Legacy VTK file of the C-alpha trace (Angstrom):
# vtk DataFile Version 3.0
C-alpha trace
ASCII
DATASET POLYDATA
POINTS 439 float
-16.502 -27.045 -4.729
-15.423 -23.493 -3.899
-16.854 -21.966 -0.731
-17.267 -18.234 -0.154
-13.866 -17.700 1.452
-11.901 -19.716 -1.123
-13.710 -17.896 -3.927
-12.767 -14.553 -2.371
-9.164 -15.739 -2.118
-8.853 -16.596 -5.823
-6.112 -14.593 -7.516
-7.053 -12.207 -10.318
-3.445 -11.333 -11.158
-2.092 -14.888 -11.504
-3.438 -18.334 -12.261
-6.403 -19.711 -14.141
-8.921 -16.988 -13.235
-6.508 -14.286 -14.396
-6.047 -16.088 -17.729
-9.798 -16.635 -18.049
-10.581 -12.951 -17.430
-8.012 -11.705 -19.934
-9.113 -14.286 -22.517
-12.763 -13.300 -22.099
-11.777 -9.631 -22.415
-9.879 -10.353 -25.615
-12.833 -12.249 -27.058
-15.161 -9.405 -26.064
-12.982 -6.775 -27.765
-12.609 -8.944 -30.865
-16.375 -9.395 -30.989
-16.857 -5.628 -30.884
-14.347 -5.187 -33.701
-16.337 -7.645 -35.826
-19.732 -6.074 -35.140
-20.000 -4.852 -38.704
-18.372 -6.210 -41.828
-19.246 -3.408 -44.184
-16.652 -1.347 -45.995
-17.737 1.781 -44.092
-17.127 0.051 -40.765
-13.512 -0.691 -41.604
-12.728 2.546 -43.422
-14.644 5.069 -41.287
-16.089 3.780 -37.998
-13.131 1.730 -36.788
-10.518 4.423 -37.580
-12.776 6.947 -35.821
-12.941 4.712 -32.732
-9.143 4.427 -32.694
-8.769 8.211 -33.025
-11.237 8.808 -30.191
-9.362 6.310 -28.015
-6.009 7.967 -28.701
-7.531 11.391 -28.026
-8.948 10.238 -24.675
-5.596 8.746 -23.665
-3.759 11.890 -24.740
-6.193 14.064 -22.793
-5.811 11.850 -19.734
-2.023 12.024 -19.971
-2.145 15.837 -20.306
-4.436 16.184 -17.287
-2.093 14.024 -15.217
0.887 16.104 -16.296
-0.820 19.332 -15.264
-2.621 18.290 -12.082
-0.063 15.750 -10.795
-2.519 13.875 -8.535
0.439 11.617 -7.798
4.127 12.231 -8.536
4.825 9.072 -10.549
4.360 8.641 -14.291
2.064 5.805 -15.343
3.860 2.905 -17.048
3.083 2.065 -20.682
1.190 -1.192 -19.850
-1.309 0.872 -17.837
-2.057 3.086 -20.846
-2.342 0.026 -23.101
-4.829 -1.630 -20.748
-6.795 1.590 -20.304
-6.794 2.086 -24.075
-8.366 -1.311 -24.669
-11.204 -0.434 -22.303
-11.778 2.970 -23.916
-11.740 1.382 -27.381
-14.395 -1.135 -26.330
-16.671 1.582 -24.963
-16.159 3.632 -28.148
-16.873 0.735 -30.495
-20.169 -0.113 -28.811
-22.266 2.880 -29.965
-20.543 3.094 -33.381
-21.657 -0.430 -34.224
-25.077 -0.264 -32.602
-27.365 0.883 -35.419
-29.185 -1.544 -37.707
-28.156 -4.580 -35.715
-30.219 -7.608 -34.795
-31.558 -7.938 -31.281
-29.010 -10.624 -30.435
-26.205 -8.149 -31.130
-27.896 -5.593 -28.882
-27.793 -8.193 -26.123
-24.270 -9.515 -26.659
-22.445 -6.287 -27.549
-22.845 -4.628 -24.105
-21.700 -7.870 -22.468
-18.654 -7.914 -24.750
-17.859 -4.287 -23.861
-18.237 -5.058 -20.157
-15.823 -7.988 -20.479
-13.314 -5.790 -22.300
-13.518 -3.088 -19.616
-13.150 -5.714 -16.902
-10.104 -7.067 -18.716
-8.653 -3.561 -18.882
-9.062 -3.216 -15.119
-7.390 -6.594 -14.588
-4.548 -5.488 -16.863
-3.958 -2.359 -14.807
-4.177 -4.320 -11.568
-1.633 -6.823 -12.879
0.930 -4.024 -13.142
0.664 -3.012 -9.487
-1.009 -5.944 -7.725
-3.057 -3.606 -5.513
-6.137 -5.896 -5.588
-4.715 -9.392 -6.033
-7.801 -11.463 -5.195
-11.520 -11.547 -5.907
-12.215 -10.411 -2.360
-9.881 -7.420 -2.505
-11.111 -6.437 -5.978
-14.714 -6.434 -4.707
-13.620 -4.785 -1.422
-15.143 -7.538 0.667
-14.291 -7.488 4.400
-10.577 -8.288 4.783
-9.304 -11.636 5.996
-9.540 -12.008 9.820
-12.001 -9.091 10.172
-13.854 -8.742 13.489
-15.701 -5.863 15.130
-13.517 -3.321 16.917
-15.288 -3.897 20.247
-14.194 -7.549 20.281
-10.575 -6.407 20.438
-10.663 -3.018 22.132
-12.584 -4.301 25.153
-9.675 -6.621 25.836
-7.136 -3.785 25.768
-8.834 -1.380 28.138
-6.403 -2.233 30.939
-3.402 -1.076 28.875
0.038 -2.641 28.819
3.070 -2.536 31.061
6.732 -2.674 30.160
8.388 -6.040 29.815
9.605 -7.472 33.120
12.980 -8.551 31.744
15.210 -7.449 28.856
14.753 -10.617 26.862
12.901 -11.459 23.637
9.230 -12.279 24.044
9.700 -15.615 22.333
11.799 -16.708 25.330
9.449 -15.455 28.053
5.989 -15.931 26.502
4.126 -19.152 27.316
1.062 -19.459 25.067
-2.132 -20.957 26.513
-3.423 -24.267 25.249
-6.437 -22.632 23.648
-4.445 -20.049 21.663
-6.230 -19.006 18.469
-4.686 -19.992 15.138
-5.390 -16.600 13.568
-5.264 -12.996 14.630
-7.886 -10.303 14.063
-8.310 -7.248 11.874
-10.597 -4.320 12.664
-11.233 -0.665 11.822
-10.964 2.220 14.259
-10.890 6.000 14.198
-7.649 7.469 15.518
-8.294 10.956 16.927
-6.115 13.740 15.533
-5.830 15.310 18.969
-2.596 17.205 18.419
-2.445 17.452 14.643
-5.995 18.226 13.586
-5.299 16.047 10.541
-8.502 14.869 8.834
-7.913 11.127 8.535
-9.996 8.191 7.404
-10.447 5.182 9.678
-7.353 3.109 10.322
-7.072 -0.666 10.075
-5.390 -2.633 12.849
-4.066 -6.189 12.970
-3.503 -8.011 16.255
-1.870 -11.483 16.409
-3.189 -14.565 18.230
-1.062 -13.797 21.311
-2.869 -10.475 21.684
-6.200 -12.309 21.941
-5.020 -14.614 24.725
-6.290 -14.209 28.256
-3.067 -12.652 29.530
-1.342 -11.148 26.467
2.261 -9.984 26.554
3.117 -6.358 25.709
3.608 -6.601 21.940
5.711 -4.337 19.723
4.051 -1.702 17.547
4.460 -1.618 13.771
2.972 1.273 11.795
2.507 0.507 8.082
1.655 3.070 5.403
0.403 2.339 1.896
0.865 4.038 -1.448
-0.583 7.127 -3.109
-3.256 7.093 -4.417
-4.584 4.690 -1.851
-5.874 4.232 1.656
-5.365 2.529 5.029
-6.539 -0.805 3.627
-3.667 -1.018 1.097
-1.535 -3.327 3.221
-4.454 -5.696 3.793
-5.311 -5.832 0.083
-2.128 -5.564 -1.954
0.112 -6.619 0.924
-2.081 -9.468 2.220
-0.812 -8.363 5.623
-3.176 -10.387 7.826
-2.327 -13.660 6.089
1.399 -12.955 6.321
1.241 -11.976 9.981
-0.846 -15.051 10.800
1.744 -17.229 9.081
4.540 -15.547 11.030
2.637 -15.927 14.293
1.937 -19.607 13.603
5.689 -20.201 13.420
6.375 -18.139 16.561
3.862 -19.362 19.153
1.256 -16.760 18.282
3.622 -13.795 18.518
3.758 -10.978 15.993
3.658 -7.186 16.151
0.476 -5.215 16.589
0.167 -3.521 13.200
-1.559 -0.147 12.867
-2.326 0.976 9.303
-3.332 4.641 9.585
-4.480 7.056 6.918
-1.505 9.173 5.827
-3.296 10.856 2.903
-6.631 12.237 4.085
-8.259 11.152 0.808
-7.576 8.657 -1.956
-5.547 11.071 -4.093
-4.446 13.461 -1.318
-0.717 13.948 -0.816
0.318 15.802 2.356
3.691 13.994 2.008
3.825 12.907 5.686
4.913 16.456 6.578
3.690 19.287 8.753
3.111 21.906 6.082
0.482 24.020 4.378
-1.031 20.725 3.164
-1.757 19.476 6.693
-0.005 18.217 9.801
0.435 14.630 8.680
3.780 14.252 10.449
2.311 15.135 13.833
-0.600 12.780 13.198
1.660 9.835 12.351
4.416 10.464 14.901
2.296 11.639 17.866
-1.439 11.011 17.501
-1.150 7.463 16.159
1.420 6.218 18.747
-0.449 7.959 21.594
-3.703 6.267 20.559
-1.978 2.892 20.245
-0.434 3.232 23.715
-3.679 4.265 25.370
-6.038 1.955 23.481
-4.103 -1.160 22.512
-2.052 -3.639 24.514
1.325 -2.608 23.067
4.764 -2.331 24.603
5.165 1.289 25.749
8.912 1.142 25.072
9.365 2.846 21.675
12.653 0.993 21.237
10.365 -1.845 20.121
8.410 0.236 17.614
8.877 0.377 13.853
7.427 2.111 10.808
7.242 0.829 7.248
5.598 1.408 3.929
5.418 0.807 0.208
6.074 3.478 -2.451
4.683 6.716 -0.943
4.540 4.809 2.343
8.179 3.793 2.019
9.144 7.437 1.598
7.046 8.260 4.662
8.786 5.542 6.672
12.172 7.031 5.806
10.994 10.539 6.693
9.458 9.491 10.025
12.492 7.434 11.017
14.829 10.351 10.258
12.611 13.003 11.862
11.649 10.908 14.925
14.308 8.282 15.696
13.112 8.203 19.304
9.650 7.085 18.146
10.589 4.899 15.170
14.151 3.593 15.542
13.414 0.804 13.039
12.051 1.379 9.529
11.160 -0.654 6.442
11.208 1.215 3.131
9.857 -0.665 0.094
10.285 1.191 -3.211
10.295 4.618 -1.610
11.639 7.863 -3.057
14.482 10.176 -2.063
12.117 12.329 -0.049
8.740 14.073 -0.025
7.650 15.263 -3.464
4.671 16.397 -5.496
6.509 15.615 -8.725
9.377 18.107 -8.622
11.061 20.309 -6.038
9.661 23.632 -7.294
6.058 22.378 -7.179
6.612 20.801 -3.765
8.182 23.897 -2.194
5.496 26.182 -3.619
2.530 24.062 -2.503
3.756 22.881 0.893
6.004 25.713 2.093
4.801 28.808 0.244
8.037 28.939 -1.725
10.356 28.654 1.305
13.083 26.323 0.052
14.883 26.291 3.392
11.737 25.010 5.102
11.583 22.137 2.644
15.269 21.333 3.174
14.644 21.060 6.911
12.207 18.198 6.131
14.342 16.509 3.459
15.642 13.249 4.980
18.792 13.201 2.841
19.599 16.727 3.991
18.950 15.855 7.650
20.905 12.573 7.726
24.420 14.130 7.798
23.468 16.574 10.558
23.216 14.101 13.444
24.269 10.677 14.677
22.083 7.562 14.541
23.229 5.158 17.273
19.910 3.370 17.764
18.411 3.543 14.281
18.392 0.952 11.511
16.592 0.531 8.222
15.730 -2.144 5.689
15.253 -1.025 2.075
13.893 -3.175 -0.743
13.325 -2.288 -4.405
12.574 -4.028 -7.693
15.502 -4.614 -10.025
13.346 -3.548 -12.982
12.008 -0.436 -11.228
13.771 2.141 -13.384
12.607 5.122 -11.349
12.788 3.890 -7.766
15.792 1.547 -7.958
18.385 4.332 -8.408
16.610 6.402 -5.751
16.819 3.517 -3.290
20.543 3.180 -3.930
21.005 6.900 -3.300
19.128 6.649 0.007
21.175 3.642 1.099
24.445 5.409 0.287
23.387 8.566 2.126
22.200 6.628 5.183
25.370 4.586 5.415
27.519 7.673 4.940
25.709 9.200 7.921
26.458 6.102 10.018
22.957 4.653 9.977
22.760 0.854 9.798
20.951 -0.153 6.601
20.165 -3.475 4.930
19.503 -3.269 1.182
17.687 -5.893 -0.875
16.980 -5.860 -4.605
14.369 -8.329 -5.859
13.208 -9.273 -9.368
10.260 -7.113 -10.356
9.176 -3.536 -10.903
7.147 -1.068 -8.828
4.526 -3.451 -7.475
3.241 -5.129 -4.359
4.988 -8.422 -5.128
8.354 -6.736 -4.589
7.082 -5.087 -1.409
5.657 -8.249 0.107
8.655 -10.329 -0.937
10.905 -7.830 0.784
8.640 -7.633 3.820
8.774 -11.384 4.368
12.568 -11.301 4.160
12.737 -8.312 6.501
10.465 -9.792 9.177
13.173 -11.821 10.990
15.341 -8.687 11.130
12.443 -6.539 12.332
11.356 -9.154 14.880
14.801 -9.101 16.460
14.909 -5.309 16.440
11.445 -5.177 18.015
12.275 -7.647 20.767
10.155 -10.543 19.546
12.961 -12.995 18.748
16.665 -13.295 19.654
LINES 1 440
439 0 1 2 3 4 5 6 7 8 9 10 11 12 13 14 15 16 17 18 19 20 21 22 23 24 25 26 27 28 29 30 31 32 33 34 35 36 37 38 39 40 41 42 43 44 45 46 47 48 49 50 51 52 53 54 55 56 57 58 59 60 61 62 63 64 65 66 67 68 69 70 71 72 73 74 75 76 77 78 79 80 81 82 83 84 85 86 87 88 89 90 91 92 93 94 95 96 97 98 99 100 101 102 103 104 105 106 107 108 109 110 111 112 113 114 115 116 117 118 119 120 121 122 123 124 125 126 127 128 129 130 131 132 133 134 135 136 137 138 139 140 141 142 143 144 145 146 147 148 149 150 151 152 153 154 155 156 157 158 159 160 161 162 163 164 165 166 167 168 169 170 171 172 173 174 175 176 177 178 179 180 181 182 183 184 185 186 187 188 189 190 191 192 193 194 195 196 197 198 199 200 201 202 203 204 205 206 207 208 209 210 211 212 213 214 215 216 217 218 219 220 221 222 223 224 225 226 227 228 229 230 231 232 233 234 235 236 237 238 239 240 241 242 243 244 245 246 247 248 249 250 251 252 253 254 255 256 257 258 259 260 261 262 263 264 265 266 267 268 269 270 271 272 273 274 275 276 277 278 279 280 281 282 283 284 285 286 287 288 289 290 291 292 293 294 295 296 297 298 299 300 301 302 303 304 305 306 307 308 309 310 311 312 313 314 315 316 317 318 319 320 321 322 323 324 325 326 327 328 329 330 331 332 333 334 335 336 337 338 339 340 341 342 343 344 345 346 347 348 349 350 351 352 353 354 355 356 357 358 359 360 361 362 363 364 365 366 367 368 369 370 371 372 373 374 375 376 377 378 379 380 381 382 383 384 385 386 387 388 389 390 391 392 393 394 395 396 397 398 399 400 401 402 403 404 405 406 407 408 409 410 411 412 413 414 415 416 417 418 419 420 421 422 423 424 425 426 427 428 429 430 431 432 433 434 435 436 437 438
């Protein structure tokens, strides 16, 4: 029998529930198509429903082209899935009249199943909500109240007593927890004034011990559109960190997942610009809060920043702009640099048309202008990601040409969380060594 937690952990993008949902959606759409068997249904109503669906999709595409709420084009499977949902909603009223009561009961259920299937189809492309729990936005795995963790950290942390990895100096207590904890907290925008949503924070089992060691800080940023919870949902971050900690005597980084957008579809591009001071928030406010509030190693040599898609681009930008704060970065499926879709639009919106100001924030333009003795990056991208794969290769070439140490990994897949998490798991041993956790 499934309990509440195992039910929440069921995958909606793979496995039997995924197949069941898509099958039910297909049956629901087929049922709506067969609502009427008259000649007029097939020659007038059904063609009209198809035309309405195509018109809605075309209008949606046009709006996206004009408004550019995010810089990336939507892949064809997303439009196909969305189209099936629109078609179901359109068919429902066209086949409603002069039907028996049983049809009036079953038809809305069929439309609901078709719309649900459309949502599952879209989610399958990106993997942003891979489980029942994430799709319903239930409390994330390992969630506790903030006070349970923050009360422990009020004394702050001190630097490590010896220049050796924590795994060699840390002696876990006998009653060490098997899992870490996740909680929400507001990070004040003291210097930036950036209007941010609440951040999510993960702390490993070692952090919750009676005498925790000073742990490294990892800042992770999600995609756009999105929010601070992205890494907990699509990235299943808490589960992955717990697994890492279980294999390393409870040790793992403290992970802060701040809001880099300001709103779900906002795009300040992790810059200080006319769109907001997101750079100052991420490079100053967030680390200052972590140092003063959490039990983290104050030595920024043990700090890192990472992200997926928009977040990967941010990680690159922050590492290039602030190598003293983030000497280690993880870039999963990021772009060449900050963008609102094209350079002209970006320069106009963020820098009032000042191209030189944009260039000063362009990581590929900044890389050749300085040396990078303490910095290193890990880039991962999907082999089938036609847009981001060539961009990743360009970034790697530019970074290496500038003398920056970079590891590059290409995995099977497209622009989705499975590529990001697969790369993250492979990058963790490298990051752990860079962050002073392991030799």
